[in-house]
TIBAVO-586549 format. One record per residue (C-alpha): residue number from 1; x negated, y negated, z negated. Coordinates in Angstrom, 2 decimals, always signed. Each point is the difference from the previous one (the first is absolute). Layout:
BEGIN
REC  num        u        v        w
REC  NUM        X        Y        Z
...
***
This chain:
BEGIN
REC  num        u        v        w
REC    1    -0.05    -0.05    -0.16
REC    2    -2.19    -2.74    +1.49
REC    3    +1.15    -3.09    +1.24
REC    4    -2.67    -2.42    +1.51
REC    5    +0.57    -3.48    +1.05
REC    6    -2.24    -2.72    +1.92
REC    7    -2.61    +0.38    +2.48
REC    8    -1.27    +3.46    +1.23
REC    9    -3.25    +1.34    +1.66
REC   10    -2.59    -2.50    -0.52
REC   11    +2.38    -2.82    -1.17
REC   12    +0.00    +1.05    -3.57
REC   13    +2.36    +2.55    -2.19
REC   14    +2.24    -0.52    -3.19
REC   15    +2.61    +2.15    -1.49
REC   16    +2.15    +1.45    -2.49
REC   17    -0.39    +3.75    -0.98
REC   18    +3.41    +1.28    -1.31
REC   19    +1.42    -0.28    -3.58
REC   20    -2.55    -1.55    -2.31
REC   21    -2.98    +0.07    +1.77
REC   22    -1.70    -3.00    +1.46
REC   23    -2.58    -0.42    +2.74
REC   24    -2.23    -2.69    -0.10
REC   25    -2.32    -0.21    +3.31
REC   26    -3.51    -1.41    -0.79
REC   27    -1.25    -0.57    +3.54
REC   28    +0.71    -0.12    +3.83
REC   29    +0.23    +3.23    +1.90
REC   30    -0.80    +0.51    +3.70
REC   31    +0.86    +2.48    +2.54
REC   32    -2.18    +0.43    +3.05
REC   33    +0.06    +1.71    +3.17
REC   34    -2.97    +2.58    -0.28
REC   35    +0.53    +3.66    +0.01
REC   36    -0.30    +0.02    -3.95
REC   37    +1.91    -2.82    -1.10
REC   38    +1.18    -0.30    -3.41
REC   39    +2.05    -2.71    -2.41
REC   40    -1.18    +0.44    -3.67
REC   41    +1.05    -2.02    -2.76
REC   42    -1.39    +0.01    -3.82
REC   43    +3.25    -0.40    -2.45
REC   44    +0.60    -0.25    -3.74
REC   45    +3.08    +2.02    -1.13
REC   46    +1.52    +0.08    -3.20
REC   47    +2.77    +2.33    -1.43
REC   48    +2.27    -0.35    -3.35
REC   49    -2.39    +1.47    -2.45
REC   50    -1.86    -3.31    -1.52
REC   51    -3.63    -0.35    +1.12
REC   52    +0.13    +2.33    +2.59
REC   53    -1.73    -1.21    +2.96
REC   54    -0.84    +1.83    +3.49
REC   55    -2.49    -0.94    +2.80
REC   56    +1.35    +1.53    +3.46
REC   57    -0.90    +0.06    +3.29
REC   58    +2.53    -0.36    +2.59
REC   59    -0.02    +1.15    +3.34
REC   60    +2.15    -0.40    +3.05
REC   61    +0.98    +3.23    +2.13
REC   62    +0.58    -1.52    +3.42
REC   63    +1.57    +3.46    +1.34
REC   64    +2.82    +0.08    -2.46
REC   65    +0.02    -3.57    -1.13
REC   66    -0.49    +0.36    -3.68
REC   67    -2.21    -1.05    -2.83
REC   68    -2.50    +2.52    -1.77
REC   69    -0.91    -0.94    -3.70
REC   70    -3.20    +1.46    -1.49
REC   71    -0.33    -0.48    -3.63
REC   72    -3.89    -0.78    -0.53
REC   73    -0.18    -1.51    -3.38
REC   74    +1.76    -1.71    -2.94
REC   75    +1.54    +1.48    -3.32
REC   76    +3.06    +1.89    -0.58
REC   77    +1.97    +2.25    -2.66
REC   78    +3.22    +1.73    -0.16
REC   79    -0.65    +1.55    +2.28
REC   80    -3.76    -0.46    +0.67
REC   81    -0.60    -0.74    +3.55
REC   82    -3.14    +1.72    +1.93
REC   83    -2.90    -2.06    +0.82
REC   84    +0.92    -2.60    -2.93
REC   85    -1.35    -0.21    -3.43
REC   86    +2.42    +1.28    -2.78
REC   87    +1.43    -2.29    -2.29
REC   88    +0.75    +2.41    -2.63
REC   89    -3.17    +2.79    -0.52
REC   90    +0.41    +1.38    -3.74
REC   91    -3.11    +0.89    -1.79
REC   92    +0.35    +2.69    -2.97
REC   93    -2.62    +0.93    -2.49
REC   94    -0.43    +1.64    -3.28
REC   95    -2.20    -2.30    -2.68
REC   96    +0.86    +1.60    -2.84
REC   97    -0.19    +3.89    +0.10
REC   98    +2.03    +2.30    -2.67
REC   99    -2.05    +2.30    -2.73
REC  100    +0.17    +3.24    +0.52
REC  101    +0.72    +0.72    -3.37
REC  102    +3.74    -1.06    -0.61
REC  103    +1.93    +1.01    -2.99
REC  104    +3.41    +1.82    +0.88
REC  105    +2.23    -2.90    -1.08
REC  106    -1.99    -2.73    +1.95
REC  107    +0.05    -1.38    +3.57
REC  108    -2.43    +0.16    +2.28
REC  109    -0.99    -3.75    +1.10
REC  110    -1.89    -1.40    +3.06
REC  111    -0.58    -3.33    +0.55
REC  112    +0.47    -0.91    +3.60
REC  113    -1.07    -3.29    +1.94
REC  114    +2.50    -1.04    +3.07
REC  115    -1.07    -2.48    +2.45
REC  116    +1.26    -1.04    +3.58
REC  117    -2.94    -0.19    +2.30
REC  118    +2.07    -0.81    +2.98
REC  119    +0.68    -3.83    +1.19
REC  120    +3.08    -0.96    -1.30
REC  121    -0.28    -2.31    -2.99
REC  122    +2.53    +1.75    -1.91
REC  123    +1.95    +3.18    +0.33
REC  124    +2.24    +2.45    -2.02
REC  125    -0.86    +3.69    -0.33
REC  126    +1.37    +2.69    -1.86
REC  127    -1.66    +3.28    -2.07
REC  128    +1.35    +3.43    +0.71
REC  129    -1.09    +3.83    +0.01
REC  130    -0.41    +1.59    +2.87
REC  131    +2.70    +2.26    +0.92
REC  132    -0.41    +3.27    -1.83
REC  133    -2.52    -0.84    -2.44
REC  134    +2.99    -1.37    -2.55
REC  135    -0.80    +2.55    -2.79
REC  136    -0.32    -2.02    -2.80
REC  137    +1.46    -3.17    -1.65
REC  138    -2.32    -2.86    +1.06
REC  139    +0.84    -4.05    -1.09
REC  140    -1.94    -3.28    +0.26
REC  141    -0.60    -1.96    -2.67
REC  142    +2.81    -2.03    +0.81
REC  143    +2.18    +2.99    -1.41
REC  144    +1.20    +0.74    +3.80
REC  145    +0.11    +3.74    +1.04
REC  146    -2.33    +0.73    +2.97
REC  147    +2.17    +2.34    +2.55
REC  148    -0.09    +1.02    +3.41
REC  149    +2.24    -3.17    +1.16
REC  150    -2.19    -2.54    -1.93
REC  151    +3.24    -1.29    -1.42
REC  152    -0.69    -3.06    -2.64
REC  153    -3.75    +0.01    +0.86
REC  154    -0.14    -3.19    +2.20
REC  155    -3.29    -1.76    -0.19
REC  156    -0.93    -3.51    +1.51
REC  157    -3.91    -0.02    +1.00
REC  158    -1.54    -2.80    +1.52
REC  159    -2.67    +0.32    +2.34
REC  160    -3.51    +1.27    -1.63
REC  161    +1.51    -0.71    -3.54
REC  162    -0.05    +3.28    -1.84
REC  163    +2.89    +1.31    -2.37
REC  164    -0.93    +2.36    -2.76
REC  165    +2.86    +2.39    -1.43
REC  166    -0.18    +2.99    -2.16
REC  167    +1.63    +3.23    +1.13
REC  168    +1.25    +2.36    -2.76
REC  169    +0.51    +3.66    +0.76
REC  170    +1.79    +2.13    -2.45
REC  171    +0.24    +3.50    -0.62
REC  172    +2.54    +2.40    +1.45
REC  173    +1.48    +2.91    -2.13
REC  174    -1.76    +2.77    -1.69
REC  175    -2.81    +0.04    +2.65
REC  176    -3.26    -1.92    -0.69
REC  177    -1.73    +0.36    +3.63
REC  178    +1.88    -1.88    +2.89
REC  179    -0.62    -0.89    +3.66
REC  180    -1.69    -3.39    +0.53
REC  181    +2.23    -2.97    +1.29
REC  182    -0.46    -1.79    +2.96
REC  183    +0.53    -3.48    -0.69
REC  184    +1.04    -2.49    +3.10
REC  185    +0.19    -3.67    +0.54
REC  186    +1.94    -1.06    +2.86
REC  187    +1.47    -2.90    +1.65
REC  188    +3.41    -1.30    -1.40
REC  189    +0.78    -1.52    +3.66
REC  190    -0.45    +3.03    +1.63
REC  191    +2.05    +2.09    -2.68
REC  192    +3.13    -2.44    +0.77
REC  193    -0.50    +0.88    +3.64
REC  194    -0.19    +3.86    -0.96
REC  195    -3.13    +0.40    +2.18
REC  196    -3.35    +1.80    -1.27
REC  197    -2.32    -1.22    +2.91
REC  198    -1.66    -2.70    -1.74
REC  199    -3.08    -0.20    -2.23
REC  200    +0.03    +1.97    -3.56
REC  201    -2.79    +0.98    -2.31
REC  202    +0.45    +3.37    -2.16
REC  203    -2.13    +1.46    -2.85
REC  204    +0.16    +2.89    -2.07
REC  205    +0.57    -0.12    -3.82
REC  206    -1.62    +2.81    -1.98
REC  207    -2.37    +0.36    -2.78
REC  208    -1.23    +3.55    +0.03
REC  209    -0.47    +3.16    +1.86
REC  210    +1.40    +3.65    +0.25
REC  211    -1.67    +3.02    +0.26
REC  212    -0.28    -0.22    +3.61
REC  213    -1.51    -3.68    -0.13
REC  214    +3.27    -1.34    +1.10
REC  215    +1.25    -3.42    -1.28
REC  216    +2.18    +0.07    -2.81
REC  217    +1.51    -2.12    -2.70
REC  218    -0.65    +2.05    -3.36
REC  219    +0.76    -0.61    -3.45
REC  220    -1.57    +1.41    -3.03
REC  221    +1.62    +3.15    -1.17
REC  222    +1.08    +0.93    -3.77
REC  223    -2.46    +2.40    -1.56
REC  224    +1.36    +3.56    +0.85
REC  225    +2.27    +1.89    -2.12
REC  226    -0.83    +3.40    -1.25
REC  227    +2.55    +2.44    -1.58
REC  228    -0.08    +2.76    -2.59
REC  229    +0.25    +3.65    +1.74
REC  230    +0.26    +3.63    -1.38
REC  231    +1.21    +0.84    -3.61
REC  232    -0.38    -3.67    -1.04
REC  233    +2.45    -1.07    +2.43
REC  234    +2.58    +2.82    -0.73
REC  235    -0.53    -0.15    -3.99
REC  236    -0.59    -3.53    -0.22
REC  237    -2.10    +0.87    -3.15
REC  238    -3.08    +1.92    -0.54
REC  239    -1.24    +2.31    -3.23
REC  240    -3.24    +1.10    -0.38
REC  241    -0.25    +2.67    -3.22
REC  242    -1.95    +2.83    -0.85
REC  243    +2.01    +2.07    +2.67
REC  244    -1.63    -2.33    +2.66
REC  245    -3.60    +0.43    -1.19
REC  246    -2.29    +2.37    +2.09
REC  247    -2.78    +1.50    -2.31
REC  248    -3.50    -1.32    +0.47
REC  249    +1.26    -3.05    +1.97
REC  250    +0.68    -3.63    -0.64
REC  251    +3.59    -0.74    -0.59
REC  252    +1.20    -0.67    +3.69
REC  253    +3.38    -1.63    +1.05
REC  254    +0.83    +0.39    +3.60
REC  255    +1.10    -3.19    +1.79
REC  256    +1.65    +0.16    +3.29
REC  257    +1.09    -3.46    +1.93
REC  258    +1.46    -0.56    +3.33
REC  259    -0.80    -2.62    +2.61
REC  260    +2.92    -1.23    +1.53
REC  261    -1.80    -1.22    +3.04
REC  262    -1.34    +2.89    +1.24
REC  263    +3.05    +0.69    +1.71
REC  264    -1.31    -2.87    +2.27
REC  265    -3.25    +1.21    +0.35
REC  266    -1.66    -2.17    -2.80
REC  267    -2.24    +2.18    -2.31
REC  268    -1.81    -1.75    -2.92
REC  269    -3.05    -0.46    +2.42
REC  270    +1.91    -1.94    +2.51
REC  271    +1.95    -2.12    -2.46
REC  272    -3.48    -0.77    -1.58
REC  273    -0.90    -1.48    +3.49
REC  274    +3.16    -1.88    +1.14
REC  275    +1.44    -0.65    -3.36
REC  276    -3.11    -0.52    -2.28
REC  277    +1.16    +2.86    -2.20
REC  278    -2.85    +0.58    -2.86
REC  279    +1.32    +2.11    -2.88
REC  280    +2.79    +2.43    -0.77
REC  281    -0.30    +0.24    -3.76
REC  282    +1.77    +2.28    -2.55
REC  283    +0.72    -2.55    -3.09
REC  284    +1.18    +1.30    -3.35
REC  285    +0.42    -1.51    -3.62
REC  286    +1.64    +1.32    -3.26
REC  287    +3.48    -0.86    -0.05
REC  288    +0.37    -2.82    -2.31
REC  289    -3.04    -1.43    +0.58
REC  290    -0.55    -3.38    +1.97
REC  291    -1.67    -0.31    +3.54
REC  292    -2.42    +0.44    +1.53
REC  293    +0.01    +3.33    +0.73
REC  294    -2.69    +2.32    +0.18
REC  295    -1.51    +1.39    +3.59
REC  296    +0.11    +3.84    +0.09
REC  297    -3.17    +2.35    +0.53
REC  298    -0.63    +3.05    +1.80
REC  299    -2.58    +2.30    +0.51
REC  300    -2.24    +0.33    +3.11
REC  301    +0.47    +3.56    +1.10
REC  302    -2.83    +0.26    +2.47
REC  303    -3.33    -1.44    +1.45
REC  304    -2.97    -1.36    -1.75
REC  305    +2.42    -1.74    -2.88
REC  306    +1.71    +2.93    -0.75
REC  307    +1.58    +0.03    -3.67
REC  308    -0.23    -3.96    -0.18
REC  309    +2.97    -1.71    -1.28
REC  310    +0.90    -2.78    +2.28
REC  311    +3.11    -2.33    +0.59
REC  312    +3.02    +1.80    +1.43
REC  313    +0.48    -2.08    +3.49
REC  314    +2.06    +1.81    +2.76
REC  315    -1.65    -2.12    +2.49
REC  316    -2.86    +2.52    +0.20
REC  317    +2.39    +3.15    -0.78
REC  318    +0.54    +2.61    +3.20
REC  319    +3.50    -1.13    +1.41
REC  320    +1.92    +2.33    +2.31
REC  321    +1.71    -0.71    +3.29
REC  322    +3.39    -0.50    -1.84
REC  323    -1.41    -2.58    -2.52
REC  324    -0.35    +1.85    -3.08
REC  325    -3.38    -0.32    -2.20
REC  326    -0.54    +2.18    -3.37
REC  327    -2.77    -0.80    -2.75
REC  328    -0.60    +1.02    -3.28
REC  329    +0.75    -2.39    -2.98
REC  330    -3.23    +1.08    -2.66
REC  331    +1.90    -0.63    -3.09
REC  332    -3.11    +1.24    -2.12
REC  333    -0.67    -2.75    -2.76
REC  334    +3.36    -1.75    +0.49
REC  335    +1.91    -0.06    -3.20
REC  336    +2.86    +2.17    -0.32
REC  337    +3.37    -1.63    +0.20
REC  338    +2.78    -1.33    +2.08
REC  339    -0.70    -1.93    +3.00
REC  340    +1.15    -1.98    +3.13
REC  341    -1.70    +0.45    +3.07
REC  342    +0.41    -1.96    +3.12
REC  343    -1.51    -0.13    +3.63
REC  344    -1.70    -3.18    +1.20
REC  345    -1.60    -1.28    +3.02
REC  346    -2.59    -2.76    +0.24
REC  347    -0.47    -1.87    +3.19
REC  348    -3.02    -2.45    +1.03
REC  349    +0.53    -3.34    -1.97
REC  350    +0.71    -2.75    +1.98
REC  351    +0.23    -3.65    -1.73
REC  352    +3.47    -0.93    -0.57
REC  353    +1.44    +3.38    +0.96
REC  354    +3.27    +0.66    -1.35
REC  355    +0.48    +3.11    -2.24
REC  356    +1.49    +2.39    +2.58
REC  357    -2.91    -0.63    +2.34
REC  358    -2.60    +0.38    -2.93
REC  359    +1.37    +3.61    -1.28
REC  360    +2.90    +2.39    -0.62
REC  361    +1.04    +1.50    -3.20
REC  362    +2.53    +3.07    +0.29
REC  363    +2.35    +1.34    -2.68
REC  364    -1.11    +0.89    -3.24
REC  365    +0.21    +4.00    -1.29
REC  366    +0.00    +0.72    -3.73
REC  367    -1.77    +3.33    -1.34
REC  368    -1.63    +1.28    -2.89
REC  369    -3.84    +1.28    -0.17
REC  370    -0.01    +2.31    -3.08
REC  371    -2.26    +3.24    -0.39
REC  372    -0.13    -0.27    -3.91
REC  373    +2.69    +2.77    -1.04
REC  374    +2.15    -1.28    -2.73
REC  375    +0.09    +1.09    -3.81
REC  376    +2.74    +0.42    -2.51
REC  377    +0.07    -2.88    -2.30
REC  378    +1.44    +0.71    -3.41
REC  379    +2.28    +2.67    -0.82
REC  380    +3.51    +0.44    +1.81
REC  381    +3.03    -1.23    -1.31
REC  382    +2.16    +0.57    -1.87
REC  383    -2.34    +0.47    -2.96
REC  384    +1.21    +2.86    -1.50
REC  385    +0.64    +3.89    +0.61
REC  386    +3.47    +0.32    +0.57
REC  387    +1.27    -2.02    +3.48
REC  388    +3.76    -0.45    +0.01
REC  389    +1.94    +1.22    +3.20
REC  390    +0.18    -2.50    +2.67
REC  391    -2.83    -1.99    -1.72
REC  392    -2.98    -1.06    +2.24
REC  393    -3.59    +0.76    -0.64
REC  394    -2.58    -2.77    +1.03
REC  395    -3.54    +0.84    +0.63
REC  396    -2.39    -3.09    +0.00
REC  397    -3.15    -0.13    +2.31
REC  398    -2.89    -2.41    +0.24
REC  399    +1.01    -1.49    +3.11
REC  400    +3.36    -0.44    +2.21
REC  401    +1.15    +3.14    +1.72
REC  402    +0.88    -0.36    +3.85
REC  403    +3.89    +1.02    -0.89
REC  404    +1.32    -0.08    +3.59
REC  405    +1.24    +2.75    +2.01
REC  406    -1.54    +2.40    +0.98
REC  407    -2.12    +0.09    -3.24
REC  408    -3.71    +0.70    -0.10
REC  409    +0.01    +1.92    -2.88
REC  410    +1.22    +3.13    -1.81
REC  411    +1.12    +0.15    -3.92
REC  412    +0.20    +3.24    -1.88
REC  413    +2.19    -0.02    -3.00
***
């Protein structure tokens, strides 16, 4: 749609190019009679976008009688035209990386710098997650959520003037390791036009690597749990008495535990590497005594140090493929009495760590260590030869008897 008024071919050209576009001729043109004659006019064009400029070569086709335009310079946006400088050219970079040690309830925070290195004095952009990477809650320091659509994340950027923002990523449900987040800075103008051909900048947000060296977002996990197994789990108590003793050996109580993470292929060796697990202890204390509890001991059963008493630590035990491990608690030298025992895991200490990252304390089991036979104390009552029909006879001993079914003693009358 071109209307051209005035002189033609060697006389001069002025014109109006449809709609809102204006054509201004900057010099005279001429038309010769040689075999390779042409007419060219250098023009400057503008479109509705504020600040857009176009430098266009104008050719005349004498066969079809039409004008041909070729953009050779200028600046443009929304949509950016070929052979022109971009008015919007976003740059996005991380200037404050997140720590690899993030506690379970904390956000992973990145500090990013945004800048428009294009030619426009000012432009509006928005921040969004790349489609398919939205797996975690991501927010800006303004409190607005960053989603795939970039709603509520409009930012005005002035040319060559950086804007610093903090991006916070919250942990998802149940897991502690997630795929990275792809963060993109895009033109708001092109979003309004529903096009994706303009310039944009995408950066990955991650703070660690997985076993395959793939970038991930990772939080510190709580220190692993361990559970009772065997008779301790079934009975919820223990009793070590003269019937438990083996002649010629120290008093040994068998302790079996279960590692729940073994079902996911995580034995104690792997947990030591991945989750900083250092110890799995058996703690004990006499009923009614204040903490701290003592740490159980065991005896080295083979090797150069055979027979030596060492701390009972399941981290050094032989764990089967199902996650069960068994060690013997050496009770020799432990005062006899009623005890509370519990399992405790200890992980590598990191300054400021919450309790669940530092360690885990399991449920308590109460039991008795008693290898001294009770003796009768005094005389049975009533203190007379004749006992009335239905009257009770009481016998007293030097210690409390375990008077629960099934009884662990016999009595002759």
